[in-house]
PyMOL commands that place a pseudoatom at each C-alpha (Angstrom):
pseudoatom trace, name=CA, resn=MET, resi=1, chain=A, elem=C, hetatm=0, pos=[-6.985, -33.091, -41.335]
pseudoatom trace, name=CA, resn=SER, resi=2, chain=A, elem=C, hetatm=0, pos=[-9.429, -33.798, -44.175]
pseudoatom trace, name=CA, resn=SER, resi=3, chain=A, elem=C, hetatm=0, pos=[-12.994, -31.976, -43.824]
pseudoatom trace, name=CA, resn=VAL, resi=4, chain=A, elem=C, hetatm=0, pos=[-16.144, -33.905, -42.874]
pseudoatom trace, name=CA, resn=THR, resi=5, chain=A, elem=C, hetatm=0, pos=[-17.558, -33.130, -46.565]
pseudoatom trace, name=CA, resn=ALA, resi=6, chain=A, elem=C, hetatm=0, pos=[-14.382, -34.656, -48.217]
pseudoatom trace, name=CA, resn=GLN, resi=7, chain=A, elem=C, hetatm=0, pos=[-14.830, -37.906, -45.956]
pseudoatom trace, name=CA, resn=LEU, resi=8, chain=A, elem=C, hetatm=0, pos=[-18.196, -38.014, -46.875]
pseudoatom trace, name=CA, resn=GLN, resi=9, chain=A, elem=C, hetatm=0, pos=[-17.726, -37.805, -50.571]
pseudoatom trace, name=CA, resn=ALA, resi=10, chain=A, elem=C, hetatm=0, pos=[-14.961, -40.399, -50.298]
pseudoatom trace, name=CA, resn=LEU, resi=11, chain=A, elem=C, hetatm=0, pos=[-17.540, -42.958, -48.870]
pseudoatom trace, name=CA, resn=SER, resi=12, chain=A, elem=C, hetatm=0, pos=[-19.358, -44.841, -51.786]
pseudoatom trace, name=CA, resn=LEU, resi=13, chain=A, elem=C, hetatm=0, pos=[-22.967, -45.878, -51.193]
pseudoatom trace, name=CA, resn=GLU, resi=14, chain=A, elem=C, hetatm=0, pos=[-22.570, -48.901, -53.089]
pseudoatom trace, name=CA, resn=GLU, resi=15, chain=A, elem=C, hetatm=0, pos=[-20.025, -50.656, -50.594]
pseudoatom trace, name=CA, resn=THR, resi=16, chain=A, elem=C, hetatm=0, pos=[-21.518, -52.422, -47.561]
pseudoatom trace, name=CA, resn=PRO, resi=17, chain=A, elem=C, hetatm=0, pos=[-19.613, -52.323, -44.099]
pseudoatom trace, name=CA, resn=THR, resi=18, chain=A, elem=C, hetatm=0, pos=[-17.709, -55.477, -43.682]
pseudoatom trace, name=CA, resn=THR, resi=19, chain=A, elem=C, hetatm=0, pos=[-17.987, -55.176, -39.940]
pseudoatom trace, name=CA, resn=THR, resi=20, chain=A, elem=C, hetatm=0, pos=[-20.349, -53.601, -37.658]
pseudoatom trace, name=CA, resn=ALA, resi=21, chain=A, elem=C, hetatm=0, pos=[-17.633, -52.687, -34.657]
pseudoatom trace, name=CA, resn=GLN, resi=22, chain=A, elem=C, hetatm=0, pos=[-19.249, -51.373, -31.593]
pseudoatom trace, name=CA, resn=PRO, resi=23, chain=A, elem=C, hetatm=0, pos=[-17.539, -48.119, -30.405]
pseudoatom trace, name=CA, resn=ARG, resi=24, chain=A, elem=C, hetatm=0, pos=[-14.749, -48.697, -27.684]
pseudoatom trace, name=CA, resn=HIS, resi=25, chain=A, elem=C, hetatm=0, pos=[-14.754, -47.309, -24.544]
pseudoatom trace, name=CA, resn=PRO, resi=26, chain=A, elem=C, hetatm=0, pos=[-11.294, -46.083, -23.658]
pseudoatom trace, name=CA, resn=LEU, resi=27, chain=A, elem=C, hetatm=0, pos=[-11.148, -46.748, -20.048]
pseudoatom trace, name=CA, resn=LYS, resi=28, chain=A, elem=C, hetatm=0, pos=[-13.292, -50.040, -19.995]
pseudoatom trace, name=CA, resn=ASP, resi=29, chain=A, elem=C, hetatm=0, pos=[-11.780, -51.946, -22.739]
pseudoatom trace, name=CA, resn=ALA, resi=30, chain=A, elem=C, hetatm=0, pos=[-8.222, -50.831, -22.580]
pseudoatom trace, name=CA, resn=GLU, resi=31, chain=A, elem=C, hetatm=0, pos=[-6.110, -53.380, -20.844]
pseudoatom trace, name=CA, resn=VAL, resi=32, chain=A, elem=C, hetatm=0, pos=[-4.844, -51.717, -17.701]
pseudoatom trace, name=CA, resn=ASP, resi=33, chain=A, elem=C, hetatm=0, pos=[-1.401, -52.648, -16.433]
pseudoatom trace, name=CA, resn=ASP, resi=34, chain=A, elem=C, hetatm=0, pos=[-1.106, -51.905, -12.282]
pseudoatom trace, name=CA, resn=ALA, resi=35, chain=A, elem=C, hetatm=0, pos=[2.476, -51.042, -12.710]
pseudoatom trace, name=CA, resn=ASP, resi=36, chain=A, elem=C, hetatm=0, pos=[1.681, -48.213, -15.102]
pseudoatom trace, name=CA, resn=VAL, resi=37, chain=A, elem=C, hetatm=0, pos=[-1.220, -46.963, -12.724]
pseudoatom trace, name=CA, resn=GLN, resi=38, chain=A, elem=C, hetatm=0, pos=[1.112, -46.825, -9.983]
pseudoatom trace, name=CA, resn=LYS, resi=39, chain=A, elem=C, hetatm=0, pos=[3.502, -45.086, -11.730]
pseudoatom trace, name=CA, resn=LYS, resi=40, chain=A, elem=C, hetatm=0, pos=[1.425, -42.234, -12.724]
pseudoatom trace, name=CA, resn=THR, resi=41, chain=A, elem=C, hetatm=0, pos=[-0.035, -42.250, -9.162]
pseudoatom trace, name=CA, resn=THR, resi=42, chain=A, elem=C, hetatm=0, pos=[3.405, -41.591, -7.569]
pseudoatom trace, name=CA, resn=ARG, resi=43, chain=A, elem=C, hetatm=0, pos=[4.332, -39.422, -10.247]
pseudoatom trace, name=CA, resn=LEU, resi=44, chain=A, elem=C, hetatm=0, pos=[1.319, -37.214, -9.232]
pseudoatom trace, name=CA, resn=ARG, resi=45, chain=A, elem=C, hetatm=0, pos=[1.920, -37.341, -5.838]
pseudoatom trace, name=CA, resn=THR, resi=46, chain=A, elem=C, hetatm=0, pos=[5.429, -36.431, -6.250]
pseudoatom trace, name=CA, resn=ARG, resi=47, chain=A, elem=C, hetatm=0, pos=[4.419, -33.314, -8.041]
pseudoatom trace, name=CA, resn=ARG, resi=48, chain=A, elem=C, hetatm=0, pos=[1.902, -32.392, -5.654]
pseudoatom trace, name=CA, resn=GLY, resi=49, chain=A, elem=C, hetatm=0, pos=[4.378, -32.893, -2.494]
pseudoatom trace, name=CA, resn=PRO, resi=50, chain=A, elem=C, hetatm=0, pos=[3.655, -35.468, 0.561]
pseudoatom trace, name=CA, resn=ARG, resi=51, chain=A, elem=C, hetatm=0, pos=[0.126, -35.727, 1.713]
pseudoatom trace, name=CA, resn=ARG, resi=52, chain=A, elem=C, hetatm=0, pos=[-0.421, -33.267, 4.532]
pseudoatom trace, name=CA, resn=VAL, resi=53, chain=A, elem=C, hetatm=0, pos=[-2.452, -33.580, 7.687]
pseudoatom trace, name=CA, resn=SER, resi=54, chain=A, elem=C, hetatm=0, pos=[-6.386, -33.036, 7.441]
pseudoatom trace, name=CA, resn=PRO, resi=55, chain=A, elem=C, hetatm=0, pos=[-7.367, -30.312, 9.565]
pseudoatom trace, name=CA, resn=TYR, resi=56, chain=A, elem=C, hetatm=0, pos=[-10.679, -30.898, 9.460]
pseudoatom trace, name=CA, resn=PRO, resi=57, chain=A, elem=C, hetatm=0, pos=[-13.268, -30.569, 11.092]
pseudoatom trace, name=CA, resn=LEU, resi=58, chain=A, elem=C, hetatm=0, pos=[-12.111, -26.919, 12.045]
pseudoatom trace, name=CA, resn=PRO, resi=59, chain=A, elem=C, hetatm=0, pos=[-12.713, -25.306, 15.158]
pseudoatom trace, name=CA, resn=PRO, resi=60, chain=A, elem=C, hetatm=0, pos=[-15.980, -23.557, 15.868]
pseudoatom trace, name=CA, resn=LEU, resi=61, chain=A, elem=C, hetatm=0, pos=[-15.856, -20.161, 14.785]
pseudoatom trace, name=CA, resn=GLU, resi=62, chain=A, elem=C, hetatm=0, pos=[-16.933, -19.113, 18.536]
pseudoatom trace, name=CA, resn=GLU, resi=63, chain=A, elem=C, hetatm=0, pos=[-13.814, -20.795, 19.647]
pseudoatom trace, name=CA, resn=CYS, resi=64, chain=A, elem=C, hetatm=0, pos=[-11.576, -19.053, 17.461]
pseudoatom trace, name=CA, resn=LEU, resi=65, chain=A, elem=C, hetatm=0, pos=[-13.177, -15.575, 18.114]
pseudoatom trace, name=CA, resn=GLN, resi=66, chain=A, elem=C, hetatm=0, pos=[-12.873, -16.219, 21.980]
pseudoatom trace, name=CA, resn=ALA, resi=67, chain=A, elem=C, hetatm=0, pos=[-9.179, -17.175, 21.639]
pseudoatom trace, name=CA, resn=LYS, resi=68, chain=A, elem=C, hetatm=0, pos=[-8.593, -14.003, 19.474]
pseudoatom trace, name=CA, resn=ARG, resi=69, chain=A, elem=C, hetatm=0, pos=[-10.366, -11.899, 22.189]
pseudoatom trace, name=CA, resn=ARG, resi=70, chain=A, elem=C, hetatm=0, pos=[-7.907, -13.610, 24.897]
pseudoatom trace, name=CA, resn=GLY, resi=71, chain=A, elem=C, hetatm=0, pos=[-4.642, -12.857, 22.378]
pseudoatom trace, name=CA, resn=MET, resi=72, chain=A, elem=C, hetatm=0, pos=[-4.237, -16.654, 21.584]
pseudoatom trace, name=CA, resn=CYS, resi=73, chain=A, elem=C, hetatm=0, pos=[-4.482, -18.656, 18.370]
pseudoatom trace, name=CA, resn=MET, resi=74, chain=A, elem=C, hetatm=0, pos=[-6.054, -21.519, 17.411]
pseudoatom trace, name=CA, resn=CYS, resi=75, chain=A, elem=C, hetatm=0, pos=[-3.381, -24.502, 17.440]
pseudoatom trace, name=CA, resn=PHE, resi=76, chain=A, elem=C, hetatm=0, pos=[-3.725, -28.136, 16.084]
pseudoatom trace, name=CA, resn=GLY, resi=77, chain=A, elem=C, hetatm=0, pos=[-1.853, -30.400, 17.961]
pseudoatom trace, name=CA, resn=PHE, resi=78, chain=A, elem=C, hetatm=0, pos=[-1.607, -33.077, 20.892]
pseudoatom trace, name=CA, resn=TYR, resi=79, chain=A, elem=C, hetatm=0, pos=[-2.530, -32.995, 24.328]
pseudoatom trace, name=CA, resn=ALA, resi=80, chain=A, elem=C, hetatm=0, pos=[0.980, -32.912, 26.447]
pseudoatom trace, name=CA, resn=GLY, resi=81, chain=A, elem=C, hetatm=0, pos=[-0.319, -32.317, 30.097]
pseudoatom trace, name=CA, resn=ARG, resi=82, chain=A, elem=C, hetatm=0, pos=[0.097, -34.688, 33.004]
pseudoatom trace, name=CA, resn=GLY, resi=83, chain=A, elem=C, hetatm=0, pos=[3.455, -35.901, 31.558]
pseudoatom trace, name=CA, resn=ALA, resi=84, chain=A, elem=C, hetatm=0, pos=[1.811, -37.343, 28.356]
pseudoatom trace, name=CA, resn=LEU, resi=85, chain=A, elem=C, hetatm=0, pos=[4.850, -36.988, 26.164]
pseudoatom trace, name=CA, resn=GLN, resi=86, chain=A, elem=C, hetatm=0, pos=[7.439, -38.032, 28.893]
pseudoatom trace, name=CA, resn=LYS, resi=87, chain=A, elem=C, hetatm=0, pos=[5.394, -41.181, 29.197]
pseudoatom trace, name=CA, resn=ALA, resi=88, chain=A, elem=C, hetatm=0, pos=[5.169, -42.006, 25.665]
pseudoatom trace, name=CA, resn=MET, resi=89, chain=A, elem=C, hetatm=0, pos=[8.821, -41.524, 25.484]
pseudoatom trace, name=CA, resn=ILE, resi=90, chain=A, elem=C, hetatm=0, pos=[9.579, -43.963, 28.351]
pseudoatom trace, name=CA, resn=SER, resi=91, chain=A, elem=C, hetatm=0, pos=[7.355, -46.438, 26.600]
pseudoatom trace, name=CA, resn=ARG, resi=92, chain=A, elem=C, hetatm=0, pos=[9.221, -46.117, 23.290]
pseudoatom trace, name=CA, resn=PHE, resi=93, chain=A, elem=C, hetatm=0, pos=[12.481, -46.641, 24.816]
pseudoatom trace, name=CA, resn=PRO, resi=94, chain=A, elem=C, hetatm=0, pos=[12.091, -48.320, 27.934]
pseudoatom trace, name=CA, resn=ASP, resi=95, chain=A, elem=C, hetatm=0, pos=[15.535, -49.841, 28.160]
pseudoatom trace, name=CA, resn=GLN, resi=96, chain=A, elem=C, hetatm=0, pos=[17.009, -46.789, 27.747]
pseudoatom trace, name=CA, resn=LEU, resi=97, chain=A, elem=C, hetatm=0, pos=[14.733, -44.706, 29.851]
pseudoatom trace, name=CA, resn=LYS, resi=98, chain=A, elem=C, hetatm=0, pos=[13.812, -47.437, 32.616]
pseudoatom trace, name=CA, resn=GLY, resi=99, chain=A, elem=C, hetatm=0, pos=[13.603, -45.492, 35.856]
pseudoatom trace, name=CA, resn=ARG, resi=100, chain=A, elem=C, hetatm=0, pos=[13.239, -42.202, 34.841]
pseudoatom trace, name=CA, resn=ASP, resi=101, chain=A, elem=C, hetatm=0, pos=[10.280, -40.300, 36.181]
pseudoatom trace, name=CA, resn=PRO, resi=102, chain=A, elem=C, hetatm=0, pos=[7.642, -39.334, 33.673]
pseudoatom trace, name=CA, resn=TYR, resi=103, chain=A, elem=C, hetatm=0, pos=[6.816, -35.721, 35.395]
pseudoatom trace, name=CA, resn=ASN, resi=104, chain=A, elem=C, hetatm=0, pos=[10.323, -34.722, 34.874]
pseudoatom trace, name=CA, resn=ILE, resi=105, chain=A, elem=C, hetatm=0, pos=[10.420, -31.958, 32.930]
pseudoatom trace, name=CA, resn=THR, resi=106, chain=A, elem=C, hetatm=0, pos=[14.112, -32.827, 31.312]
pseudoatom trace, name=CA, resn=LEU, resi=107, chain=A, elem=C, hetatm=0, pos=[12.422, -35.342, 29.086]
pseudoatom trace, name=CA, resn=LEU, resi=108, chain=A, elem=C, hetatm=0, pos=[10.077, -32.762, 27.563]
pseudoatom trace, name=CA, resn=TRP, resi=109, chain=A, elem=C, hetatm=0, pos=[12.550, -31.088, 25.144]
pseudoatom trace, name=CA, resn=PRO, resi=110, chain=A, elem=C, hetatm=0, pos=[14.236, -34.204, 24.105]
pseudoatom trace, name=CA, resn=THR, resi=111, chain=A, elem=C, hetatm=0, pos=[11.058, -35.711, 23.240]
pseudoatom trace, name=CA, resn=VAL, resi=112, chain=A, elem=C, hetatm=0, pos=[10.084, -32.693, 21.021]
pseudoatom trace, name=CA, resn=LEU, resi=113, chain=A, elem=C, hetatm=0, pos=[13.403, -32.769, 19.296]
pseudoatom trace, name=CA, resn=TYR, resi=114, chain=A, elem=C, hetatm=0, pos=[12.845, -36.511, 18.783]
pseudoatom trace, name=CA, resn=LEU, resi=115, chain=A, elem=C, hetatm=0, pos=[9.215, -35.983, 17.032]
pseudoatom trace, name=CA, resn=ARG, resi=116, chain=A, elem=C, hetatm=0, pos=[10.689, -33.263, 14.733]
pseudoatom trace, name=CA, resn=ARG, resi=117, chain=A, elem=C, hetatm=0, pos=[13.475, -35.826, 13.877]
pseudoatom trace, name=CA, resn=ILE, resi=118, chain=A, elem=C, hetatm=0, pos=[11.201, -38.691, 13.244]
pseudoatom trace, name=CA, resn=THR, resi=119, chain=A, elem=C, hetatm=0, pos=[8.422, -36.498, 11.346]
pseudoatom trace, name=CA, resn=GLY, resi=120, chain=A, elem=C, hetatm=0, pos=[10.790, -34.409, 9.538]
pseudoatom trace, name=CA, resn=CYS, resi=121, chain=A, elem=C, hetatm=0, pos=[8.566, -31.371, 10.833]
pseudoatom trace, name=CA, resn=ALA, resi=122, chain=A, elem=C, hetatm=0, pos=[10.468, -28.449, 12.405]
pseudoatom trace, name=CA, resn=GLU, resi=123, chain=A, elem=C, hetatm=0, pos=[7.109, -26.719, 12.995]
pseudoatom trace, name=CA, resn=ILE, resi=124, chain=A, elem=C, hetatm=0, pos=[6.361, -29.016, 16.083]
pseudoatom trace, name=CA, resn=ASP, resi=125, chain=A, elem=C, hetatm=0, pos=[6.387, -27.103, 19.143]
pseudoatom trace, name=CA, resn=LEU, resi=126, chain=A, elem=C, hetatm=0, pos=[5.390, -26.607, 23.006]
pseudoatom trace, name=CA, resn=HIS, resi=127, chain=A, elem=C, hetatm=0, pos=[2.381, -24.215, 23.498]
pseudoatom trace, name=CA, resn=ALA, resi=128, chain=A, elem=C, hetatm=0, pos=[-0.063, -23.420, 26.409]
pseudoatom trace, name=CA, resn=GLY, resi=129, chain=A, elem=C, hetatm=0, pos=[-3.498, -24.437, 25.682]
pseudoatom trace, name=CA, resn=ILE, resi=130, chain=A, elem=C, hetatm=0, pos=[-7.049, -24.418, 27.331]
pseudoatom trace, name=CA, resn=VAL, resi=131, chain=A, elem=C, hetatm=0, pos=[-8.978, -27.240, 27.677]
pseudoatom trace, name=CA, resn=SER, resi=132, chain=A, elem=C, hetatm=0, pos=[-12.329, -26.449, 25.999]
pseudoatom trace, name=CA, resn=GLN, resi=133, chain=A, elem=C, hetatm=0, pos=[-15.468, -28.615, 26.526]
pseudoatom trace, name=CA, resn=ARG, resi=134, chain=A, elem=C, hetatm=0, pos=[-15.155, -29.967, 22.754]
pseudoatom trace, name=CA, resn=VAL, resi=135, chain=A, elem=C, hetatm=0, pos=[-11.939, -30.906, 23.395]
pseudoatom trace, name=CA, resn=LYS, resi=136, chain=A, elem=C, hetatm=0, pos=[-13.046, -32.604, 26.759]
pseudoatom trace, name=CA, resn=ASP, resi=137, chain=A, elem=C, hetatm=0, pos=[-15.573, -34.393, 24.866]
pseudoatom trace, name=CA, resn=GLN, resi=138, chain=A, elem=C, hetatm=0, pos=[-13.653, -35.594, 22.177]
pseudoatom trace, name=CA, resn=ILE, resi=139, chain=A, elem=C, hetatm=0, pos=[-10.319, -36.906, 24.094]
pseudoatom trace, name=CA, resn=SER, resi=140, chain=A, elem=C, hetatm=0, pos=[-12.048, -38.618, 27.335]
pseudoatom trace, name=CA, resn=SER, resi=141, chain=A, elem=C, hetatm=0, pos=[-8.738, -39.513, 28.759]
pseudoatom trace, name=CA, resn=ILE, resi=142, chain=A, elem=C, hetatm=0, pos=[-8.106, -35.766, 29.463]
pseudoatom trace, name=CA, resn=GLU, resi=143, chain=A, elem=C, hetatm=0, pos=[-8.366, -35.246, 33.385]
pseudoatom trace, name=CA, resn=ASP, resi=144, chain=A, elem=C, hetatm=0, pos=[-8.060, -31.644, 33.278]
pseudoatom trace, name=CA, resn=ASP, resi=145, chain=A, elem=C, hetatm=0, pos=[-11.102, -29.301, 33.984]
pseudoatom trace, name=CA, resn=VAL, resi=146, chain=A, elem=C, hetatm=0, pos=[-12.595, -27.183, 31.160]
pseudoatom trace, name=CA, resn=GLY, resi=147, chain=A, elem=C, hetatm=0, pos=[-10.815, -23.742, 31.107]
pseudoatom trace, name=CA, resn=THR, resi=148, chain=A, elem=C, hetatm=0, pos=[-7.605, -24.937, 32.581]
pseudoatom trace, name=CA, resn=SER, resi=149, chain=A, elem=C, hetatm=0, pos=[-4.391, -24.341, 30.780]
pseudoatom trace, name=CA, resn=VAL, resi=150, chain=A, elem=C, hetatm=0, pos=[-2.357, -27.499, 29.765]
pseudoatom trace, name=CA, resn=LEU, resi=151, chain=A, elem=C, hetatm=0, pos=[0.640, -28.111, 27.846]
pseudoatom trace, name=CA, resn=ILE, resi=152, chain=A, elem=C, hetatm=0, pos=[-0.080, -29.327, 24.297]
pseudoatom trace, name=CA, resn=LEU, resi=153, chain=A, elem=C, hetatm=0, pos=[2.374, -30.377, 21.509]
pseudoatom trace, name=CA, resn=GLY, resi=154, chain=A, elem=C, hetatm=0, pos=[1.581, -27.836, 18.516]
pseudoatom trace, name=CA, resn=LEU, resi=155, chain=A, elem=C, hetatm=0, pos=[1.784, -29.230, 14.837]
pseudoatom trace, name=CA, resn=PHE, resi=156, chain=A, elem=C, hetatm=0, pos=[0.346, -25.835, 13.070]
pseudoatom trace, name=CA, resn=THR, resi=157, chain=A, elem=C, hetatm=0, pos=[-1.641, -22.895, 14.014]
pseudoatom trace, name=CA, resn=LEU, resi=158, chain=A, elem=C, hetatm=0, pos=[-4.698, -21.558, 12.045]
pseudoatom trace, name=CA, resn=GLU, resi=159, chain=A, elem=C, hetatm=0, pos=[-2.652, -19.079, 10.151]
pseudoatom trace, name=CA, resn=LEU, resi=160, chain=A, elem=C, hetatm=0, pos=[-1.691, -19.408, 5.915]
pseudoatom trace, name=CA, resn=GLU, resi=161, chain=A, elem=C, hetatm=0, pos=[1.886, -19.563, 6.774]
pseudoatom trace, name=CA, resn=THR, resi=162, chain=A, elem=C, hetatm=0, pos=[1.904, -22.392, 9.104]
pseudoatom trace, name=CA, resn=TYR, resi=163, chain=A, elem=C, hetatm=0, pos=[-1.049, -24.149, 7.381]
pseudoatom trace, name=CA, resn=GLU, resi=164, chain=A, elem=C, hetatm=0, pos=[1.154, -24.549, 4.101]
pseudoatom trace, name=CA, resn=ARG, resi=165, chain=A, elem=C, hetatm=0, pos=[4.199, -25.972, 6.037]
pseudoatom trace, name=CA, resn=ARG, resi=166, chain=A, elem=C, hetatm=0, pos=[2.002, -28.306, 8.179]
pseudoatom trace, name=CA, resn=ILE, resi=167, chain=A, elem=C, hetatm=0, pos=[3.210, -31.674, 9.273]
pseudoatom trace, name=CA, resn=THR, resi=168, chain=A, elem=C, hetatm=0, pos=[2.385, -34.730, 6.636]
pseudoatom trace, name=CA, resn=GLN, resi=169, chain=A, elem=C, hetatm=0, pos=[-0.270, -37.152, 7.423]
pseudoatom trace, name=CA, resn=GLU, resi=170, chain=A, elem=C, hetatm=0, pos=[2.239, -40.105, 8.164]
pseudoatom trace, name=CA, resn=GLY, resi=171, chain=A, elem=C, hetatm=0, pos=[3.944, -37.828, 10.643]
pseudoatom trace, name=CA, resn=ALA, resi=172, chain=A, elem=C, hetatm=0, pos=[0.681, -37.073, 12.523]
pseudoatom trace, name=CA, resn=ASP, resi=173, chain=A, elem=C, hetatm=0, pos=[-0.050, -40.626, 12.701]
pseudoatom trace, name=CA, resn=GLU, resi=174, chain=A, elem=C, hetatm=0, pos=[3.406, -41.464, 13.971]
pseudoatom trace, name=CA, resn=ILE, resi=175, chain=A, elem=C, hetatm=0, pos=[2.886, -39.003, 17.043]
pseudoatom trace, name=CA, resn=SER, resi=176, chain=A, elem=C, hetatm=0, pos=[-0.876, -40.190, 17.325]
pseudoatom trace, name=CA, resn=ARG, resi=177, chain=A, elem=C, hetatm=0, pos=[0.209, -43.953, 17.897]
pseudoatom trace, name=CA, resn=LEU, resi=178, chain=A, elem=C, hetatm=0, pos=[3.109, -42.597, 20.154]
pseudoatom trace, name=CA, resn=VAL, resi=179, chain=A, elem=C, hetatm=0, pos=[0.652, -40.550, 22.525]
pseudoatom trace, name=CA, resn=GLY, resi=180, chain=A, elem=C, hetatm=0, pos=[-2.290, -42.816, 22.172]
pseudoatom trace, name=CA, resn=MET, resi=181, chain=A, elem=C, hetatm=0, pos=[-4.519, -40.113, 21.227]
pseudoatom trace, name=CA, resn=PRO, resi=182, chain=A, elem=C, hetatm=0, pos=[-5.746, -37.868, 18.124]
pseudoatom trace, name=CA, resn=PRO, resi=183, chain=A, elem=C, hetatm=0, pos=[-4.623, -34.622, 17.496]
pseudoatom trace, name=CA, resn=THR, resi=184, chain=A, elem=C, hetatm=0, pos=[-7.513, -31.786, 17.969]
pseudoatom trace, name=CA, resn=TRP, resi=185, chain=A, elem=C, hetatm=0, pos=[-7.933, -27.932, 17.871]
pseudoatom trace, name=CA, resn=TRP, resi=186, chain=A, elem=C, hetatm=0, pos=[-6.678, -25.407, 20.756]
pseudoatom trace, name=CA, resn=GLY, resi=187, chain=A, elem=C, hetatm=0, pos=[-6.905, -22.292, 21.809]
pseudoatom trace, name=CA, resn=ALA, resi=188, chain=A, elem=C, hetatm=0, pos=[-3.217, -21.705, 22.716]
pseudoatom trace, name=CA, resn=GLN, resi=189, chain=A, elem=C, hetatm=0, pos=[-0.170, -19.478, 23.172]
pseudoatom trace, name=CA, resn=LEU, resi=190, chain=A, elem=C, hetatm=0, pos=[3.649, -20.368, 22.039]
pseudoatom trace, name=CA, resn=LEU, resi=191, chain=A, elem=C, hetatm=0, pos=[5.512, -21.012, 24.892]
pseudoatom trace, name=CA, resn=VAL, resi=192, chain=A, elem=C, hetatm=0, pos=[8.819, -18.881, 24.850]
for i in range(1, 192): cmd.bond("trace and resi %d" % i, "trace and resi %d" % (i + 1))
show_as sticks, trace
zoom trace
C-alpha cells in the first residue's frame, strides 16, 4: 500500500472531480440474497450446535439452598404425577393403547424410553420432586399440595455437566406438547 503522503502528492490541484459519489454503506446498499443469508446462518448454527433449551428463569436462591440442605438438587423438568406421562402416551397412541389404565406403572418406563428416542436426549430420567408454591402458581393443573413428593420427568439438573448436555429446545417443545404443560425447576432426587 502506498502511504497517505504519496497519495496526496499524486493528486493534482488543477483537476476537478468528475463525480460527487456518496460513500456507500456496505449493509444498506449491498444487494443481499436471502439464500446466502440462510447459508451463513445455517453454517453458524451448525458450528455452535443445536439450540439448547433455555433454563430461565432460574429457581430462586432460597429454593436452591433448601433443596441442598435436604440432600436434593434442582432439576428442570415436567410434572409426571397422577399418571400424566401415561395419559399423554395413551393419547399419542390411542389405537395401540386403547383400554389401558393411565395409572398403570408399566407404561411409565416405555414412555421415558420413547421420549428419549424422539428427542435424542439420553439424559431424560425420572426423579422424585417436591411441589413448591412457585411450581403450584406456575402450573395450575397440579392438584398435589405444596410440600408433597411427586414424580417428575427430569431433563437436566442445575450442575455444569448436565447443563452442558441439556436437551434441545425442539425436544423440550415436543415433550411440552405431549404432556400439555411447560417445564419448570423442581427440588428433586434421582430415582434409582
